[in-house]
N, C-alpha and C positions, 0 to 999 in steps of 0.2 A: 504493499501500499504505499502510495506516493508521503512526501512530508505535506502535502495539501490537505490531503485529508486526514491527516490526525489532528489538523490544527483549524483554526478557522478565525478569520480576522472579525473583531469587532470595529475595532478603529486600524489607521495605518502604522500607529504605534503598539497596538495591542491585540497582541496573536495568544489564543488561546489552547489549550487542548480542549478537543474535541467528547472528550471525558474527563469532567469536573468533580472532584471528590469534595464532598458536602461535610460539613463536621458540626451540623447540626443536632448530630447525636450527645454532643461533647456534653446539651444541656441535659439531656437524657441521666448518662451517665453523672453528673453529678444533681442530679434531681434532689436526691434525699440527702443531703449536705456534704456529702463527700467531694474530692478536690482530685481532678488528673494532674499527674506528674511532670510538669512542662518540659523537663528535660526526656523525658520517656518517650509523650505525645510527639515533642518534633525530631526525634529520631526517626518513630513512626512515620512523617511528613518527608523525611530524607527516603525511604525505602519506594515511595510512591513518584519521587521525583526522579530516582535510576531508573524507575521503570519508564519513565515518557509521560506520568502522569503531572504534571507539572504546576495544572491550577488547581486550586483549593478557594471555596467559596464559605463565609462566615455570615455572622452578623452581629451587631452590638446585643444579642438577648440568647446568642448561643453558648450559654454559659462563658466557659474562659479561653474560648474558641480563637477570640484575635488574639489575649497574649500569648499563646501556645502558639499561632503563628508569628507571633512579633518575636519570640524567642526563636524558633525554627530560623528564618529570617537574618538574625544579626547571629547564631551559630555554626549556622551549617551548607548556608547557599549563600552563590552569586544572584543577586535579587535579580539579574536581566534574565535568566532564566528561568524563572519564575512568577508565578500571578498571582496575588493573593487580592479576592475580590470580599466584597463586603457589605452589608445592607444596614440602614438606618431605617429605623420600624419605630417612631415617635408615638407619640401617645397622640391622642385623637383632641381636637379641638386648636390643634395650631401650634405655631411658636414664633417668636420673635425671633429677629436675625442675628443677636446675640446668641439666643437657643441654640442655633442651627451652627454655629461658629462651633461651640464649645461642645456641642455631640461631634463633629468631623475632626477637632484637634484632640479628643479623649480615643476615637478612632487611630487617629495617627499615631498617639504615645501610645498604645497597646500593641500597635502593626512594628513601632519601632521605625516609621518610613516618613519622608518630605511629604509622599504623595498616594493617596489612594488612588490605587490603579482603575477601579469602578467601583462606583460606591451605586447601591441600589435601593431604591425610594419606595415606601409600603405608605399605602392611605388608606384609614377605615372609612371614610362615609363621602363619598364622592356629592354630596349635598351639602357638606361643608367647603366653602373655595377656598378656605387657609390651605388645601393642601399646595395648592399654586404658587401661594406665599413660600411656601418650604422650598419645591423647585427652584423658584426665582433666588430664593439665598442660597442655595445649592451652587445655583449656576455663579453666580458673584463669585464663590470659593474657588468654582472651578476655573474662571477666569484668574482670578488667584495665584493659580497653578497650588492649590491645597487636595484638587480635586483633578485625576485626568480625564476620566469620563464617568458620564451620568446612564443611569440606566434605571428600569424599573421591576417591582417585584410584585405579581397577583395582580397587574391591571387589568381589566376588560378592554373588550375591543373598542366598545367606544369612547372610553378614557383615555388609552394610549393614543387615540387622533385627537382627542381637546388641548392633550400635552404638545404632541406634536404639531400642531397648527400655532400653537401659543408658541411658538418659539424657541420653546426648548429643544435641546439636540440629544437625543435618547439615542443609545446604541445595541440594547438590548432588556427584554421583558422576561423575567423568569417565573414562569408557574407550571403547577401540574399540569402535566400530560403525558399520559400512558396509556395501554392499550384497555384501561379502566374507564377511563376519562380522557372522551375524544372532544373537549368543547374547542380546544385552539384550532380543531378542525371548520369550526363555524365561521369562518372570517379574520379570526385573529392571525393565522398563517397568511394568508392574502393579504392582508395588511401589512404585517411586517416586511413580507418579502416585497411590495410596490418601495417602501422607506426605509429600506435596506438597516431595519431592527432583527437583529437574531432573536430565537426564541432559544431560551436557556429551560430545559424543560426537568424538574423534579418530579420524584414520585413514579419511574418508570419500573422499578419492582417495586411499588405498592407496598413497602415496609419488607418487604423479600417475603412479599404473599407468591409474588411471582417466582415461586425458584420449585425444584424437585421436594424441599421439606413437604411442601402442602400439597403434592399431587395425590389426588383419591386417598385424602384422611378424612378424618369425621370433622365437622364443625364446629373451631374453636368458640368457645364463650366468651364474649366480650370481658368480662370481668377477669378473665385467666390470662389475658392478651400480657406480656413481660414489657414491651415497650412503648413508647407515646407512639412511632410510626405505627405497631402493629394494632395499636387501638382508634388511629385516623382510619388507616385504609381497609380496615375490618367495614367499616362505616360505608366506604366507596362500594366494596363488596357488595353488600346490604342492598344500597341504593343502585346498583346496575340489576340486581336481578338475583341475589341470594349466591348462595354455597353453590351450587347445583350446576348451573349455569356458570360459575366462575370456574367448576370444574371440569366441566366440557372445553371452555379456552384453555387450560394446563395441556390437558391431553392434548391438544391441536397443536401446543409451543411442545410439550415435551415430543413428539410426533418430529416436528420439525429440526429441536433442537440435535436430535439424535441425525437425524440424514447430515447435517451441518457438521457434527462432532461439538458442540459445543452446549452449554447450559440455556435448563429455561430462561436464567436471568440475562445471558445473552442475547436471543433471542429480542426475548421483551423488548430492553433498550435498543436492539440495533434496529428495531421495526420506527421505535421512533425518532432514530436519528439520521434516517433516512429519509423524512417527511423534509419536503420543501420548505424552508426557512427558519427551520432546527437548526443553531449554531451547535450547541452540544447537548450531550444529558449530563445531571449531577446525580451523581452515586455516592449517599452515605457511607460512613466508615467510624467504625468505632475503633478511635484509635489503641493499637496494642490489644485488640482485645479481637476484634472480627473487621478483617482489612480486604480480604478477596481481590490483591493488586493482579494475580497473575490470570485469573477468571477478565476482573475487568479490561484488564492490555487487550485479550484475545477480541474484543469489543471491534476495535481497529483493526483488523486483521481480516476480517471476512465479509460477504454481503450475502444477504438474503435474494433466492432466486425466485421466479415472479409468481412460481407456482406457491412456493411457502408463504409471499406475501397473500395472494388468493386466498388460501385457505384459515390464514390469519384474518385476514376481512371477513371470509364468511363466518369465523367464529363469534366475530367482534357484533356480527348485525343480530344474533342472538340474546346481546346486553341491552339493558334500557341505558339511553343514553342519560349522561348526570345533568340536571336540572341546572340552567343559567347559564351564564357566560365564565369565562376564567377570573378566578380570586373571591368568584361570590359566594362559596363557600368559608369566607370571612365576613359577610357582610349580611347573610341573609339567612333565613331558614331553606332548609336543611344544612345544620352547619356541621359544614363535614370536617370534623377537629379531632383532638385524642380525647377531648370533655365531650363534643357531641355542644356546644354552646365556645361562648366568647373570655368564659370566666377564666381561664389561667394568659389570656394575651390581654384583657383591656377591661376597668372597672365599669366604664358608664362610656354612654354617648354624649356629650354635651351639646347643646343646642346649635344650632349654623350662626345664629343668630341673635342679638339680643333683643330682648322686650321690655315692653313699657306699658303703663297702663295710660288708654284715651278717655275721652270722653262719655257720658253715658255707660259705662260699664264694659265698654272695649278694650282689646287688648291690641298692641301695636307692635308689628314685626320689622326691625330696622334692618337695612342688609349697606347701609351706609356708601351708595352710590353718589355722586353729585348729585345726580337731575330727581334722589328726592329730599336734600335740603333747597336746588334750585325752586321746584315746581310744588313743595309744599305738601308732600303725600309721603305714605307707609309702602313697604312692600308687601305688607298683608295686614289684614284688618280683620280679629276674631270679635262678634258680637255673638254671645251664647253657641248655638251647636254648629255655626256659619263661619265660616272663613271667606273671605274675598283677596284674590290677590292679584295684585296690578301689572298690567303689561309691563313686560319682563324683559330686556334684552340682555344680550351676551356681553356685559359689561361687571367687570370686577374692580371696586377701585376707580382710577382713572384709566383703566384700561381694558381694551375689547377682544375679548376671549375667544378663539377659532378662526381669524382672520378674514377671507375671504371664502370660506367652506361652511356652506349652512348645513352641512350635515352636523359639523363641530359646534357650531354655535347652537343650533336648534338642541343638544345634548345640553351645554352649557347651560341654556336658557331652562329647561326643566329640572334641570340641576338644582336652578337656585329657588323652581317653585317650591320643588319638594324642601330644600332648608326652611323656604319660609311656614311648610305647614309644618315641619317639626319642629320647629322653633315654638310652634301656636300649639302642641300636642296632637300634631295629626300626622297624616302621609298624603302618598298618591291617592293611595286605595282609599281615601273618602273625598275624590273628585270628580263633581257631579256635570261639571260642566267646563271646556277649554275653548278659548278665541284665539285663533292663530294669523297671524299679517303679516304677508310676505311684500316682501320691497320689489323680486323678480318672479313674474309668472313661472319661468324655467325652473325656477327653486321648488317648485308646490312637492312633487314628486319624492324629494331627497326628503324636506320636510316630513309628508306626510310618514314615511317610514318610519323616522324618527318618532313620530307620536307614538303609532302600531305598537314601535318594540318597546316604549316606556311604559303607554298603556292600553296594550293588548289585551290582557288579564282584566282590565275594569271597565273600559268601554264609554267614557264620559260622552257627554253630549257634545258636538264639536261645531265649530264654523270657519271657515280658510277665507281668507278673501286677501284680496290686493292691495298694498293701500303706501302712501310714501309715508317711510319712517323718519323720525327726528335721527338724523347721524348717519351721511352715505356710509359708513363703515358698517350700519347693521342691516342684518337681510333677512331676521324672524325676531316676528316679538310676540311672546304668547302670556295671556292672560288666565285666570282658571279662578273656578267656584267651588267649592267644595263642604259639604254636610258632616260632621261631626257623630259617631255614635253616644259618646260622653263629654 
């Protein structure tokens, strides 16, 4: 296999291994108050590097993973030959410019580096536009040289597009993509190919379930599962149709693995690696305990033939599709996480916009755009169980979000509507009426499709008209009425 096939370029100055070693299990190894020996773990990382697996993925919340990587980088390697990728997953509610700097400087200190090669960002709630402020502050630090490149993690297709159309240069989106979870194939891969963004796919082994260990075995009890990864991906198996259908898939993979003289794990990851738009797969390691270096290396030494791919696709056809878009498991039910909710990730979601009491028992939500002060109106008003959301454009502070893309603008407008509703104790499901105003009639279908995507299961009454909007930069404006149950 050529060098080009063993590596992928995220940018002209960032070439990574197509098999990335993930360090998320460090947190699992330390969850009962234990600690991982830095030097022993660093030596384990050296073994991966010696095998040509030169890229490692970690995060600020993966236990001591960043400290381990920093120790490794300082003691064992030439930094130019190893790529250390990390993530920043802030608490929901937005951060200040100074808070963002502190987070980046903390990661640099842990990694013992002058620059983070790739910093990947996670947002908890798209209805809270402060995630765009976070990304803007990160871009400032990138311009300063503290960050080499920016990536995202667990962003869905719509909001990857919003970010790209808002002038933030993104090189990758790390997300769950496996034989059990094919959501990335529903638009994400296409957008990534169009915009030269690489998918970094995790979960390809489904926490180890996609292996010989579970072939033709009885279904395990959720309470008896040993690791967070197993708890998480058993939920995916259940969502995909249950243990019997999963066993059918395993048997197809077992037959393919024997044909190619590799493991089931190799086949499961190789199938994802061969999808257009996928830059790399991320395979977790329990450093010093369970590493599978030789097996992971085999991934880069063969390809699946068309007959094998057809058999796998047929087996996938018997599975239920995982609900929603990429990353939805962290934002809406069903929460396909280790605990089945967000309790071990966040405490609560703050309201996106401040609210103040108005006259005659009303409550007002204010998004802070210049138009609200200029024209003397609220983003939304709640009176009793009824909420009225003002005509809303793709404005955030003094910026237009989404540039000249009607799809991106429409998604951000609906995010703002949702944020106003959340701030007043409701959600999109409470909407009974929407009115859409578009500048260019040629944009009607793109905007209508976004409305259908976001309101398809709600189906409020709706009107769409062409209108002269205030400001040439605005392509769409939407207002909404909602009735709450309480």
